[in-house]
CHARMM-style PDB file with segment names, atoms N, HN, CA, C and O in Angstrom:
ATOM      1  N   UNK     1     137.804  14.073  84.976  1.00  0.00      PROA
ATOM      2  CA  UNK     1     138.833  13.096  84.703  1.00  0.00      PROA
ATOM      3  C   UNK     1     139.593  13.493  83.458  1.00  0.00      PROA
ATOM      4  O   UNK     1     139.056  14.087  82.522  1.00  0.00      PROA
ATOM      5  N   UNK     2     140.830  13.151  83.485  1.00  0.00      PROA
ATOM      6  HN  UNK     2     141.267  12.669  84.245  1.00  0.00      PROA
ATOM      7  CA  UNK     2     141.679  13.539  82.364  1.00  0.00      PROA
ATOM      8  C   UNK     2     141.470  12.605  81.182  1.00  0.00      PROA
ATOM      9  O   UNK     2     141.563  11.385  81.309  1.00  0.00      PROA
ATOM     10  N   UNK     3     141.186  13.201  80.032  1.00  0.00      PROA
ATOM     11  HN  UNK     3     141.110  14.193  79.928  1.00  0.00      PROA
ATOM     12  CA  UNK     3     140.930  12.419  78.828  1.00  0.00      PROA
ATOM     13  C   UNK     3     142.211  11.841  78.247  1.00  0.00      PROA
ATOM     14  O   UNK     3     142.147  10.942  77.408  1.00  0.00      PROA
ATOM     15  N   UNK     4     143.371  12.330  78.668  1.00  0.00      PROA
ATOM     16  HN  UNK     4     143.423  13.060  79.350  1.00  0.00      PROA
ATOM     17  CA  UNK     4     144.623  11.860  78.098  1.00  0.00      PROA
ATOM     18  C   UNK     4     145.166  10.612  78.797  1.00  0.00      PROA
ATOM     19  O   UNK     4     146.238  10.127  78.438  1.00  0.00      PROA
ATOM     20  N   UNK     5     144.448  10.090  79.781  1.00  0.00      PROA
ATOM     21  HN  UNK     5     143.576  10.485  80.073  1.00  0.00      PROA
ATOM     22  CA  UNK     5     144.883   8.878  80.462  1.00  0.00      PROA
ATOM     23  C   UNK     5     144.195   7.659  79.855  1.00  0.00      PROA
ATOM     24  O   UNK     5     143.041   7.739  79.432  1.00  0.00      PROA
ATOM     25  N   UNK     6     144.901   6.536  79.812  1.00  0.00      PROA
ATOM     26  HN  UNK     6     145.838   6.471  80.154  1.00  0.00      PROA
ATOM     27  CA  UNK     6     144.276   5.317  79.278  1.00  0.00      PROA
ATOM     28  C   UNK     6     143.071   4.892  80.124  1.00  0.00      PROA
ATOM     29  O   UNK     6     142.999   5.181  81.319  1.00  0.00      PROA
ATOM     30  N   UNK     7     142.147   4.213  79.489  1.00  0.00      PROA
ATOM     31  HN  UNK     7     142.205   3.978  78.519  1.00  0.00      PROA
ATOM     32  CA  UNK     7     140.924   3.786  80.173  1.00  0.00      PROA
ATOM     33  C   UNK     7     141.230   2.910  81.385  1.00  0.00      PROA
ATOM     34  O   UNK     7     140.539   3.011  82.398  1.00  0.00      PROA
ATOM     35  N   UNK     8     142.246   2.056  81.306  1.00  0.00      PROA
ATOM     36  HN  UNK     8     142.807   1.974  80.483  1.00  0.00      PROA
ATOM     37  CA  UNK     8     142.556   1.185  82.439  1.00  0.00      PROA
ATOM     38  C   UNK     8     142.982   1.991  83.661  1.00  0.00      PROA
ATOM     39  O   UNK     8     142.731   1.579  84.794  1.00  0.00      PROA
ATOM     40  N   UNK     9     143.627   3.138  83.441  1.00  0.00      PROA
ATOM     41  HN  UNK     9     143.831   3.473  82.521  1.00  0.00      PROA
ATOM     42  CA  UNK     9     144.006   4.006  84.560  1.00  0.00      PROA
ATOM     43  C   UNK     9     142.752   4.601  85.192  1.00  0.00      PROA
ATOM     44  O   UNK     9     142.621   4.626  86.416  1.00  0.00      PROA
ATOM     45  N   UNK    10     141.840   5.073  84.365  1.00  0.00      PROA
ATOM     46  HN  UNK    10     141.947   5.052  83.371  1.00  0.00      PROA
ATOM     47  CA  UNK    10     140.595   5.647  84.873  1.00  0.00      PROA
ATOM     48  C   UNK    10     139.769   4.596  85.628  1.00  0.00      PROA
ATOM     49  O   UNK    10     139.185   4.895  86.670  1.00  0.00      PROA
ATOM     50  N   UNK    11     139.724   3.381  85.105  1.00  0.00      PROA
ATOM     51  HN  UNK    11     140.198   3.139  84.259  1.00  0.00      PROA
ATOM     52  CA  UNK    11     138.991   2.300  85.774  1.00  0.00      PROA
ATOM     53  C   UNK    11     139.638   1.962  87.116  1.00  0.00      PROA
ATOM     54  O   UNK    11     138.940   1.714  88.099  1.00  0.00      PROA
ATOM     55  N   UNK    12     140.955   1.952  87.158  1.00  0.00      PROA
ATOM     56  HN  UNK    12     141.523   2.153  86.360  1.00  0.00      PROA
ATOM     57  CA  UNK    12     141.669   1.666  88.411  1.00  0.00      PROA
ATOM     58  C   UNK    12     141.402   2.749  89.439  1.00  0.00      PROA
ATOM     59  O   UNK    12     141.247   2.459  90.625  1.00  0.00      PROA
ATOM     60  N   UNK    13     141.349   4.001  88.989  1.00  0.00      PROA
ATOM     61  HN  UNK    13     141.475   4.237  88.025  1.00  0.00      PROA
ATOM     62  CA  UNK    13     141.072   5.115  89.894  1.00  0.00      PROA
ATOM     63  C   UNK    13     139.659   4.981  90.472  1.00  0.00      PROA
ATOM     64  O   UNK    13     139.450   5.232  91.659  1.00  0.00      PROA
ATOM     65  N   UNK    14     138.697   4.590  89.645  1.00  0.00      PROA
ATOM     66  HN  UNK    14     138.867   4.386  88.680  1.00  0.00      PROA
ATOM     67  CA  UNK    14     137.322   4.397  90.133  1.00  0.00      PROA
ATOM     68  C   UNK    14     137.266   3.231  91.123  1.00  0.00      PROA
ATOM     69  O   UNK    14     136.573   3.312  92.138  1.00  0.00      PROA
ATOM     70  N   UNK    15     137.987   2.155  90.833  1.00  0.00      PROA
ATOM     71  HN  UNK    15     138.550   2.089  90.008  1.00  0.00      PROA
ATOM     72  CA  UNK    15     138.006   0.999  91.742  1.00  0.00      PROA
ATOM     73  C   UNK    15     138.647   1.382  93.072  1.00  0.00      PROA
ATOM     74  O   UNK    15     138.156   0.979  94.127  1.00  0.00      PROA
ATOM     75  N   UNK    16     139.706   2.133  93.044  1.00  0.00      PROA
ATOM     76  HN  UNK    16     140.105   2.461  92.187  1.00  0.00      PROA
ATOM     77  CA  UNK    16     140.336   2.600  94.276  1.00  0.00      PROA
ATOM     78  C   UNK    16     139.329   3.418  95.080  1.00  0.00      PROA
ATOM     79  O   UNK    16     139.226   3.263  96.297  1.00  0.00      PROA
ATOM     80  N   UNK    17     138.592   4.283  94.400  1.00  0.00      PROA
ATOM     81  HN  UNK    17     138.676   4.409  93.412  1.00  0.00      PROA
ATOM     82  CA  UNK    17     137.577   5.088  95.077  1.00  0.00      PROA
ATOM     83  C   UNK    17     136.505   4.240  95.728  1.00  0.00      PROA
ATOM     84  O   UNK    17     136.078   4.524  96.847  1.00  0.00      PROA
ATOM     85  N   UNK    18     136.068   3.199  95.035  1.00  0.00      PROA
ATOM     86  HN  UNK    18     136.415   2.968  94.126  1.00  0.00      PROA
ATOM     87  CA  UNK    18     135.062   2.289  95.611  1.00  0.00      PROA
ATOM     88  C   UNK    18     135.623   1.598  96.859  1.00  0.00      PROA
ATOM     89  O   UNK    18     134.914   1.422  97.849  1.00  0.00      PROA
ATOM     90  N   UNK    19     136.888   1.213  96.804  1.00  0.00      PROA
ATOM     91  HN  UNK    19     137.464   1.356  96.000  1.00  0.00      PROA
ATOM     92  CA  UNK    19     137.502   0.545  97.956  1.00  0.00      PROA
ATOM     93  C   UNK    19     137.647   1.493  99.145  1.00  0.00      PROA
ATOM     94  O   UNK    19     137.435   1.098 100.291  1.00  0.00      PROA
ATOM     95  N   UNK    20     138.006   2.735  98.866  1.00  0.00      PROA
ATOM     96  HN  UNK    20     138.179   3.056  97.935  1.00  0.00      PROA
ATOM     97  CA  UNK    20     138.107   3.725  99.941  1.00  0.00      PROA
ATOM     98  C   UNK    20     136.731   3.937 100.575  1.00  0.00      PROA
ATOM     99  O   UNK    20     136.601   3.950 101.799  1.00  0.00      PROA
ATOM    100  N   UNK    21     135.712   4.103  99.739  1.00  0.00      PROA
ATOM    101  HN  UNK    21     135.818   4.093  98.745  1.00  0.00      PROA
ATOM    102  CA  UNK    21     134.362   4.317 100.259  1.00  0.00      PROA
ATOM    103  C   UNK    21     133.883   3.115 101.069  1.00  0.00      PROA
ATOM    104  O   UNK    21     133.308   3.284 102.145  1.00  0.00      PROA
ATOM    105  N   UNK    22     134.111   1.912 100.568  1.00  0.00      PROA
ATOM    106  HN  UNK    22     134.578   1.774  99.694  1.00  0.00      PROA
ATOM    107  CA  UNK    22     133.696   0.703 101.279  1.00  0.00      PROA
ATOM    108  C   UNK    22     134.400   0.591 102.624  1.00  0.00      PROA
ATOM    109  O   UNK    22     133.772   0.272 103.633  1.00  0.00      PROA
ATOM    110  N   UNK    23     135.705   0.854 102.639  1.00  0.00      PROA
ATOM    111  HN  UNK    23     136.215   1.113 101.819  1.00  0.00      PROA
ATOM    112  CA  UNK    23     136.465   0.785 103.893  1.00  0.00      PROA
ATOM    113  C   UNK    23     135.960   1.829 104.889  1.00  0.00      PROA
ATOM    114  O   UNK    23     135.843   1.550 106.082  1.00  0.00      PROA
ATOM    115  N   UNK    24     135.663   3.025 104.395  1.00  0.00      PROA
ATOM    116  HN  UNK    24     135.758   3.251 103.426  1.00  0.00      PROA
ATOM    117  CA  UNK    24     135.135   4.087 105.268  1.00  0.00      PROA
ATOM    118  C   UNK    24     133.792   3.672 105.851  1.00  0.00      PROA
ATOM    119  O   UNK    24     133.541   3.859 107.042  1.00  0.00      PROA
ATOM    120  N   UNK    25     132.941   3.117 105.022  1.00  0.00      PROA
ATOM    121  HN  UNK    25     133.144   2.966 104.055  1.00  0.00      PROA
ATOM    122  CA  UNK    25     131.618   2.717 105.489  1.00  0.00      PROA
ATOM    123  C   UNK    25     131.705   1.545 106.458  1.00  0.00      PROA
ATOM    124  O   UNK    25     130.945   1.493 107.425  1.00  0.00      PROA
ATOM    125  N   UNK    26     132.611   0.606 106.219  1.00  0.00      PROA
ATOM    126  HN  UNK    26     133.229   0.649 105.434  1.00  0.00      PROA
ATOM    127  CA  UNK    26     132.790  -0.522 107.149  1.00  0.00      PROA
ATOM    128  C   UNK    26     133.319  -0.035 108.491  1.00  0.00      PROA
ATOM    129  O   UNK    26     133.053  -0.644 109.527  1.00  0.00      PROA
ATOM    130  N   UNK    27     134.067   1.063 108.472  1.00  0.00      PROA
ATOM    131  HN  UNK    27     134.284   1.558 107.630  1.00  0.00      PROA
ATOM    132  CA  UNK    27     134.554   1.662 109.719  1.00  0.00      PROA
ATOM    133  C   UNK    27     133.475   2.526 110.372  1.00  0.00      PROA
ATOM    134  O   UNK    27     133.695   3.115 111.430  1.00  0.00      PROA
ATOM    135  N   UNK    28     132.297   2.594 109.725  1.00  0.00      PROA
ATOM    136  HN  UNK    28     132.118   2.115 108.866  1.00  0.00      PROA
ATOM    137  CA  UNK    28     131.153   3.357 110.220  1.00  0.00      PROA
ATOM    138  C   UNK    28     131.501   4.840 110.385  1.00  0.00      PROA
ATOM    139  O   UNK    28     131.186   5.462 111.399  1.00  0.00      PROA
ATOM    140  N   UNK    29     132.161   5.386 109.357  1.00  0.00      PROA
ATOM    141  HN  UNK    29     132.417   4.880 108.533  1.00  0.00      PROA
ATOM    142  CA  UNK    29     132.553   6.787 109.357  1.00  0.00      PROA
ATOM    143  C   UNK    29     131.865   7.532 108.222  1.00  0.00      PROA
ATOM    144  O   UNK    29     131.699   6.998 107.125  1.00  0.00      PROA
ATOM    145  N   UNK    30     131.472   8.759 108.495  1.00  0.00      PROA
ATOM    146  HN  UNK    30     131.607   9.192 109.386  1.00  0.00      PROA
ATOM    147  CA  UNK    30     131.012   9.640 107.433  1.00  0.00      PROA
ATOM    148  C   UNK    30     132.242  10.287 106.799  1.00  0.00      PROA
ATOM    149  O   UNK    30     133.349  10.188 107.329  1.00  0.00      PROA
ATOM    150  N   UNK    31     132.039  10.940 105.679  1.00  0.00      PROA
ATOM    151  HN  UNK    31     131.140  11.021 105.249  1.00  0.00      PROA
ATOM    152  CA  UNK    31     133.151  11.667 105.068  1.00  0.00      PROA
ATOM    153  C   UNK    31     133.644  12.764 106.006  1.00  0.00      PROA
ATOM    154  O   UNK    31     134.843  13.037 106.060  1.00  0.00      PROA
ATOM    155  N   UNK    32     132.744  13.388 106.736  1.00  0.00      PROA
ATOM    156  HN  UNK    32     131.770  13.167 106.692  1.00  0.00      PROA
ATOM    157  CA  UNK    32     133.125  14.431 107.683  1.00  0.00      PROA
ATOM    158  C   UNK    32     133.988  13.863 108.808  1.00  0.00      PROA
ATOM    159  O   UNK    32     134.969  14.487 109.213  1.00  0.00      PROA
ATOM    160  N   UNK    33     133.630  12.690 109.309  1.00  0.00      PROA
ATOM    161  HN  UNK    33     132.833  12.183 108.980  1.00  0.00      PROA
ATOM    162  CA  UNK    33     134.419  12.061 110.373  1.00  0.00      PROA
ATOM    163  C   UNK    33     135.788  11.639 109.854  1.00  0.00      PROA
ATOM    164  O   UNK    33     136.789  11.748 110.564  1.00  0.00      PROA
ATOM    165  N   UNK    34     135.827  11.158 108.614  1.00  0.00      PROA
ATOM    166  HN  UNK    34     135.015  11.070 108.038  1.00  0.00      PROA
ATOM    167  CA  UNK    34     137.114  10.803 108.021  1.00  0.00      PROA
ATOM    168  C   UNK    34     137.975  12.052 107.844  1.00  0.00      PROA
ATOM    169  O   UNK    34     139.188  12.014 108.050  1.00  0.00      PROA
ATOM    170  N   UNK    35     137.345  13.143 107.466  1.00  0.00      PROA
ATOM    171  HN  UNK    35     136.360  13.174 107.299  1.00  0.00      PROA
ATOM    172  CA  UNK    35     138.067  14.417 107.354  1.00  0.00      PROA
ATOM    173  C   UNK    35     138.700  14.787 108.696  1.00  0.00      PROA
ATOM    174  O   UNK    35     139.866  15.176 108.746  1.00  0.00      PROA
ATOM    175  N   UNK    36     137.933  14.667 109.781  1.00  0.00      PROA
ATOM    176  HN  UNK    36     136.985  14.351 109.740  1.00  0.00      PROA
ATOM    177  CA  UNK    36     138.440  14.994 111.116  1.00  0.00      PROA
ATOM    178  C   UNK    36     139.610  14.103 111.507  1.00  0.00      PROA
ATOM    179  O   UNK    36     140.579  14.573 112.105  1.00  0.00      PROA
ATOM    180  N   UNK    37     139.525  12.823 111.174  1.00  0.00      PROA
ATOM    181  HN  UNK    37     138.739  12.442 110.689  1.00  0.00      PROA
ATOM    182  CA  UNK    37     140.577  11.869 111.563  1.00  0.00      PROA
ATOM    183  C   UNK    37     141.844  12.008 110.724  1.00  0.00      PROA
ATOM    184  O   UNK    37     142.940  11.710 111.197  1.00  0.00      PROA
ATOM    185  N   UNK    38     141.697  12.454 109.497  1.00  0.00      PROA
ATOM    186  HN  UNK    38     140.807  12.696 109.112  1.00  0.00      PROA
ATOM    187  CA  UNK    38     142.851  12.471 108.584  1.00  0.00      PROA
ATOM    188  C   UNK    38     143.386  13.859 108.275  1.00  0.00      PROA
ATOM    189  O   UNK    38     144.552  14.009 107.911  1.00  0.00      PROA
ATOM    190  N   UNK    39     142.541  14.874 108.417  1.00  0.00      PROA
ATOM    191  HN  UNK    39     141.594  14.752 108.712  1.00  0.00      PROA
ATOM    192  CA  UNK    39     142.950  16.213 108.007  1.00  0.00      PROA
ATOM    193  C   UNK    39     142.819  16.443 106.505  1.00  0.00      PROA
ATOM    194  O   UNK    39     143.211  17.493 105.995  1.00  0.00      PROA
ATOM    195  N   UNK    40     142.272  15.467 105.806  1.00  0.00      PROA
ATOM    196  HN  UNK    40     141.954  14.614 106.219  1.00  0.00      PROA
ATOM    197  CA  UNK    40     142.039  15.582 104.362  1.00  0.00      PROA
ATOM    198  C   UNK    40     140.671  16.229 104.178  1.00  0.00      PROA
ATOM    199  O   UNK    40     139.699  15.792 104.794  1.00  0.00      PROA
ATOM    200  N   UNK    41     140.579  17.248 103.352  1.00  0.00      PROA
ATOM    201  HN  UNK    41     141.368  17.602 102.851  1.00  0.00      PROA
ATOM    202  CA  UNK    41     139.317  17.941 103.137  1.00  0.00      PROA
ATOM    203  C   UNK    41     138.228  17.014 102.609  1.00  0.00      PROA
ATOM    204  O   UNK    41     138.491  16.090 101.839  1.00  0.00      PROA
ATOM    205  N   UNK    42     136.997  17.286 103.044  1.00  0.00      PROA
ATOM    206  HN  UNK    42     136.784  18.037 103.670  1.00  0.00      PROA
ATOM    207  CA  UNK    42     135.872  16.443 102.624  1.00  0.00      PROA
ATOM    208  C   UNK    42     135.724  16.426 101.109  1.00  0.00      PROA
ATOM    209  O   UNK    42     135.418  15.379 100.540  1.00  0.00      PROA
ATOM    210  N   UNK    43     135.931  17.541 100.451  1.00  0.00      PROA
ATOM    211  HN  UNK    43     136.179  18.392 100.914  1.00  0.00      PROA
ATOM    212  CA  UNK    43     135.822  17.597  98.985  1.00  0.00      PROA
ATOM    213  C   UNK    43     136.875  16.685  98.342  1.00  0.00      PROA
ATOM    214  O   UNK    43     136.588  16.018  97.348  1.00  0.00      PROA
ATOM    215  N   UNK    44     138.070  16.652  98.893  1.00  0.00      PROA
ATOM    216  HN  UNK    44     138.303  17.194  99.701  1.00  0.00      PROA
ATOM    217  CA  UNK    44     139.105  15.756  98.371  1.00  0.00      PROA
ATOM    218  C   UNK    44     138.697  14.303  98.575  1.00  0.00      PROA
ATOM    219  O   UNK    44     138.877  13.471  97.685  1.00  0.00      PROA
ATOM    220  N   UNK    45     138.149  13.999  99.744  1.00  0.00      PROA
ATOM    221  HN  UNK    45     138.003  14.675 100.467  1.00  0.00      PROA
ATOM    222  CA  UNK    45     137.669  12.639 100.002  1.00  0.00      PROA
ATOM    223  C   UNK    45     136.579  12.262  99.007  1.00  0.00      PROA
ATOM    224  O   UNK    45     136.577  11.153  98.475  1.00  0.00      PROA
ATOM    225  N   UNK    46     135.654  13.181  98.756  1.00  0.00      PROA
ATOM    226  HN  UNK    46     135.656  14.083  99.189  1.00  0.00      PROA
ATOM    227  CA  UNK    46     134.592  12.928  97.777  1.00  0.00      PROA
ATOM    228  C   UNK    46     135.189  12.626  96.406  1.00  0.00      PROA
ATOM    229  O   UNK    46     134.756  11.697  95.725  1.00  0.00      PROA
ATOM    230  N   UNK    47     136.177  13.409  96.010  1.00  0.00      PROA
ATOM    231  HN  UNK    47     136.529  14.164  96.564  1.00  0.00      PROA
ATOM    232  CA  UNK    47     136.783  13.238  94.680  1.00  0.00      PROA
ATOM    233  C   UNK    47     137.572  11.930  94.590  1.00  0.00      PROA
ATOM    234  O   UNK    47     137.590  11.294  93.536  1.00  0.00      PROA
ATOM    235  N   UNK    48     138.215  11.527  95.666  1.00  0.00      PROA
ATOM    236  HN  UNK    48     138.200  12.043  96.523  1.00  0.00      PROA
ATOM    237  CA  UNK    48     138.915  10.239  95.677  1.00  0.00      PROA
ATOM    238  C   UNK    48     137.893   9.115  95.548  1.00  0.00      PROA
ATOM    239  O   UNK    48     138.068   8.205  94.738  1.00  0.00      PROA
ATOM    240  N   UNK    49     136.832   9.174  96.338  1.00  0.00      PROA
ATOM    241  HN  UNK    49     136.689   9.913  96.996  1.00  0.00      PROA
ATOM    242  CA  UNK    49     135.824   8.117  96.324  1.00  0.00      PROA
ATOM    243  C   UNK    49     135.092   8.019  94.987  1.00  0.00      PROA
ATOM    244  O   UNK    49     134.666   6.933  94.595  1.00  0.00      PROA
ATOM    245  N   UNK    50     134.947   9.115  94.302  1.00  0.00      PROA
ATOM    246  HN  UNK    50     135.294   9.997  94.620  1.00  0.00      PROA
ATOM    247  CA  UNK    50     134.258   9.084  93.009  1.00  0.00      PROA
ATOM    248  C   UNK    50     135.195   8.725  91.858  1.00  0.00      PROA
ATOM    249  O   UNK    50     134.748   8.483  90.737  1.00  0.00      PROA
ATOM    250  N   UNK    51     136.489   8.692  92.141  1.00  0.00      PROA
ATOM    251  HN  UNK    51     136.853   8.889  93.052  1.00  0.00      PROA
ATOM    252  CA  UNK    51     137.466   8.394  91.095  1.00  0.00      PROA
ATOM    253  C   UNK    51     137.841   9.603  90.270  1.00  0.00      PROA
ATOM    254  O   UNK    51     138.527   9.473  89.256  1.00  0.00      PROA
ATOM    255  N   UNK    52     137.403  10.780  90.688  1.00  0.00      PROA
ATOM    256  HN  UNK    52     136.845  10.886  91.511  1.00  0.00      PROA
ATOM    257  CA  UNK    52     137.685  12.001  89.939  1.00  0.00      PROA
ATOM    258  C   UNK    52     139.072  12.558  90.240  1.00  0.00      PROA
ATOM    259  O   UNK    52     139.567  13.407  89.499  1.00  0.00      PROA
ATOM    260  N   UNK    53     139.693  12.104  91.296  1.00  0.00      PROA
ATOM    261  HN  UNK    53     139.291  11.415  91.898  1.00  0.00      PROA
ATOM    262  CA  UNK    53     140.986  12.617  91.730  1.00  0.00      PROA
ATOM    263  C   UNK    53     142.034  11.512  91.717  1.00  0.00      PROA
ATOM    264  O   UNK    53     141.740  10.366  92.056  1.00  0.00      PROA
ATOM    265  N   UNK    54     143.250  11.856  91.326  1.00  0.00      PROA
ATOM    266  HN  UNK    54     143.488  12.787  91.051  1.00  0.00      PROA
ATOM    267  CA  UNK    54     144.370  10.966  91.578  1.00  0.00      PROA
ATOM    268  C   UNK    54     144.688  11.087  93.063  1.00  0.00      PROA
ATOM    269  O   UNK    54     144.986  12.182  93.540  1.00  0.00      PROA
ATOM    270  N   UNK    55     144.629  10.002  93.785  1.00  0.00      PROA
ATOM    271  HN  UNK    55     144.387   9.113  93.397  1.00  0.00      PROA
ATOM    272  CA  UNK    55     144.866  10.037  95.225  1.00  0.00      PROA
ATOM    273  C   UNK    55     146.364  10.065  95.508  1.00  0.00      PROA
ATOM    274  O   UNK    55     147.133   9.299  94.927  1.00  0.00      PROA
ATOM    275  N   UNK    56     146.760  10.948  96.399  1.00  0.00      PROA
ATOM    276  HN  UNK    56     146.136  11.570  96.871  1.00  0.00      PROA
ATOM    277  CA  UNK    56     148.153  10.994  96.838  1.00  0.00      PROA
ATOM    278  C   UNK    56     148.423   9.804  97.752  1.00  0.00      PROA
ATOM    279  O   UNK    56     147.542   9.370  98.494  1.00  0.00      PROA
ATOM    280  N   UNK    57     149.621   9.290  97.695  1.00  0.00      PROA
ATOM    281  HN  UNK    57     150.337   9.643  97.092  1.00  0.00      PROA
ATOM    282  CA  UNK    57     150.009   8.188  98.588  1.00  0.00      PROA
ATOM    283  C   UNK    57     149.821   8.605 100.046  1.00  0.00      PROA
ATOM    284  O   UNK    57     149.343   7.812 100.857  1.00  0.00      PROA
ATOM    285  N   UNK    58     150.187   9.824 100.381  1.00  0.00      PROA
ATOM    286  HN  UNK    58     150.575  10.468  99.722  1.00  0.00      PROA
ATOM    287  CA  UNK    58     150.041  10.284 101.759  1.00  0.00      PROA
ATOM    288  C   UNK    58     148.573  10.263 102.189  1.00  0.00      PROA
ATOM    289  O   UNK    58     148.271   9.935 103.336  1.00  0.00      PROA
ATOM    290  N   UNK    59     147.661  10.609 101.282  1.00  0.00      PROA
ATOM    291  HN  UNK    59     147.907  10.875 100.350  1.00  0.00      PROA
ATOM    292  CA  UNK    59     146.233  10.553 101.604  1.00  0.00      PROA
ATOM    293  C   UNK    59     145.795   9.114 101.834  1.00  0.00      PROA
ATOM    294  O   UNK    59     145.055   8.828 102.775  1.00  0.00      PROA
ATOM    295  N   UNK    60     146.253   8.213 100.976  1.00  0.00      PROA
ATOM    296  HN  UNK    60     146.855   8.445 100.212  1.00  0.00      PROA
ATOM    297  CA  UNK    60     145.865   6.806 101.135  1.00  0.00      PROA
ATOM    298  C   UNK    60     146.400   6.221 102.433  1.00  0.00      PROA
ATOM    299  O   UNK    60     145.720   5.428 103.084  1.00  0.00      PROA
ATOM    300  N   UNK    61     147.605   6.602 102.811  1.00  0.00      PROA
ATOM    301  HN  UNK    61     148.158   7.246 102.283  1.00  0.00      PROA
ATOM    302  CA  UNK    61     148.161   6.136 104.084  1.00  0.00      PROA
ATOM    303  C   UNK    61     147.334   6.637 105.261  1.00  0.00      PROA
ATOM    304  O   UNK    61     147.050   5.879 106.188  1.00  0.00      PROA
ATOM    305  N   UNK    62     146.951   7.898 105.229  1.00  0.00      PROA
ATOM    306  HN  UNK    62     147.182   8.514 104.476  1.00  0.00      PROA
ATOM    307  CA  UNK    62     146.125   8.469 106.299  1.00  0.00      PROA
ATOM    308  C   UNK    62     144.748   7.807 106.350  1.00  0.00      PROA
ATOM    309  O   UNK    62     144.250   7.481 107.427  1.00  0.00      PROA
ATOM    310  N   UNK    63     144.147   7.615 105.199  1.00  0.00      PROA
ATOM    311  HN  UNK    63     144.552   7.880 104.324  1.00  0.00      PROA
ATOM    312  CA  UNK    63     142.829   6.985 105.141  1.00  0.00      PROA
ATOM    313  C   UNK    63     142.902   5.549 105.643  1.00  0.00      PROA
ATOM    314  O   UNK    63     142.068   5.128 106.445  1.00  0.00      PROA
ATOM    315  N   UNK    64     143.886   4.801 105.181  1.00  0.00      PROA
ATOM    316  HN  UNK    64     144.563   5.142 104.529  1.00  0.00      PROA
ATOM    317  CA  UNK    64     144.024   3.406 105.605  1.00  0.00      PROA
ATOM    318  C   UNK    64     144.139   3.306 107.126  1.00  0.00      PROA
ATOM    319  O   UNK    64     143.485   2.469 107.748  1.00  0.00      PROA
ATOM    320  N   UNK    65     144.957   4.146 107.709  1.00  0.00      PROA
ATOM    321  HN  UNK    65     145.488   4.826 107.203  1.00  0.00      PROA
ATOM    322  CA  UNK    65     145.121   4.111 109.165  1.00  0.00      PROA
ATOM    323  C   UNK    65     143.810   4.485 109.861  1.00  0.00      PROA
ATOM    324  O   UNK    65     143.431   3.860 110.852  1.00  0.00      PROA
ATOM    325  N   UNK    66     143.122   5.500 109.343  1.00  0.00      PROA
ATOM    326  HN  UNK    66     143.430   6.007 108.538  1.00  0.00      PROA
ATOM    327  CA  UNK    66     141.889   5.979 109.978  1.00  0.00      PROA
ATOM    328  C   UNK    66     140.778   4.938 109.943  1.00  0.00      PROA
ATOM    329  O   UNK    66     139.966   4.870 110.866  1.00  0.00      PROA
ATOM    330  N   UNK    67     140.733   4.130 108.896  1.00  0.00      PROA
ATOM    331  HN  UNK    67     141.392   4.185 108.146  1.00  0.00      PROA
ATOM    332  CA  UNK    67     139.654   3.137 108.774  1.00  0.00      PROA
ATOM    333  C   UNK    67     140.094   1.740 109.205  1.00  0.00      PROA
ATOM    334  O   UNK    67     139.293   0.806 109.197  1.00  0.00      PROA
ATOM    335  N   UNK    68     141.366   1.595 109.581  1.00  0.00      PROA
ATOM    336  HN  UNK    68     142.017   2.354 109.587  1.00  0.00      PROA
ATOM    337  CA  UNK    68     141.843   0.331 110.136  1.00  0.00      PROA
ATOM    338  C   UNK    68     142.122  -0.756 109.122  1.00  0.00      PROA
ATOM    339  O   UNK    68     141.913  -1.937 109.397  1.00  0.00      PROA
ATOM    340  N   UNK    69     142.599  -0.358 107.938  1.00  0.00      PROA
ATOM    341  HN  UNK    69     142.769   0.602 107.715  1.00  0.00      PROA
ATOM    342  CA  UNK    69     142.988  -1.353 106.933  1.00  0.00      PROA
ATOM    343  C   UNK    69     144.407  -1.060 106.467  1.00  0.00      PROA
ATOM    344  O   UNK    69     144.972  -0.009 106.771  1.00  0.00      PROA
ATOM    345  N   UNK    70     144.963  -1.993 105.734  1.00  0.00      PROA
ATOM    346  HN  UNK    70     144.503  -2.847 105.486  1.00  0.00      PROA
ATOM    347  CA  UNK    70     146.258  -1.797 105.107  1.00  0.00      PROA
ATOM    348  C   UNK    70     146.064  -0.985 103.822  1.00  0.00      PROA
ATOM    349  O   UNK    70     145.021  -1.078 103.174  1.00  0.00      PROA
ATOM    350  N   UNK    71     147.054  -0.205 103.467  1.00  0.00      PROA
ATOM    351  HN  UNK    71     147.901  -0.130 103.994  1.00  0.00      PROA
ATOM    352  CA  UNK    71     146.975   0.537 102.206  1.00  0.00      PROA
ATOM    353  C   UNK    71     146.805  -0.443 101.035  1.00  0.00      PROA
ATOM    354  O   UNK    71     146.203  -0.100 100.017  1.00  0.00      PROA
ATOM    355  N   UNK    72     147.328  -1.637 101.182  1.00  0.00      PROA
ATOM    356  HN  UNK    72     147.818  -1.915 102.008  1.00  0.00      PROA
ATOM    357  CA  UNK    72     147.202  -2.657 100.129  1.00  0.00      PROA
ATOM    358  C   UNK    72     145.734  -3.040  99.890  1.00  0.00      PROA
ATOM    359  O   UNK    72     145.354  -3.411  98.780  1.00  0.00      PROA
ATOM    360  N   UNK    73     144.927  -2.947 100.935  1.00  0.00      PROA
ATOM    361  HN  UNK    73     145.236  -2.645 101.838  1.00  0.00      PROA
ATOM    362  CA  UNK    73     143.507  -3.257 100.803  1.00  0.00      PROA
ATOM    363  C   UNK    73     142.769  -2.220  99.954  1.00  0.00      PROA
ATOM    364  O   UNK    73     141.708  -2.507  99.400  1.00  0.00      PROA
ATOM    365  N   UNK    74     143.332  -1.023  99.856  1.00  0.00      PROA
ATOM    366  HN  UNK    74     144.194  -0.790 100.305  1.00  0.00      PROA
ATOM    367  CA  UNK    74     142.688   0.043  99.096  1.00  0.00      PROA
ATOM    368  C   UNK    74     143.078   0.021  97.616  1.00  0.00      PROA
ATOM    369  O   UNK    74     142.334   0.509  96.764  1.00  0.00      PROA
ATOM    370  N   UNK    75     144.229  -0.538  97.323  1.00  0.00      PROA
ATOM    371  HN  UNK    75     144.833  -0.934  98.014  1.00  0.00      PROA
ATOM    372  CA  UNK    75     144.734  -0.514  95.952  1.00  0.00      PROA
ATOM    373  C   UNK    75     144.105  -1.593  95.103  1.00  0.00      PROA
ATOM    374  O   UNK    75     143.966  -2.735  95.540  1.00  0.00      PROA
ATOM    375  N   UNK    76     143.716  -1.226  93.864  1.00  0.00      PROA
ATOM    376  HN  UNK    76     143.829  -0.298  93.510  1.00  0.00      PROA
ATOM    377  CA  UNK    76     143.127  -2.237  92.965  1.00  0.00      PROA
ATOM    378  C   UNK    76     144.177  -3.223  92.465  1.00  0.00      PROA
ATOM    379  OT1 UNK    76     143.855  -4.134  91.703  1.00  0.00      PROA
TER     380      UNK     76
END
């Protein structure tokens, strides 16, 4: 994680990751299955879920569609 970002940004990124992981699990998908459905690499999915990555809007749109939620449900 970047040390030059404010703590609230880092906390929001972690919360977004928790929401992505929860939505994926509620859809009964593994990270590998989400990778297959979205074309997003499993390592990128791991980094989004852990809050280590800034998630691209395009990734969030793909993930939201794959797990059957609105992108708004993923955003903190």
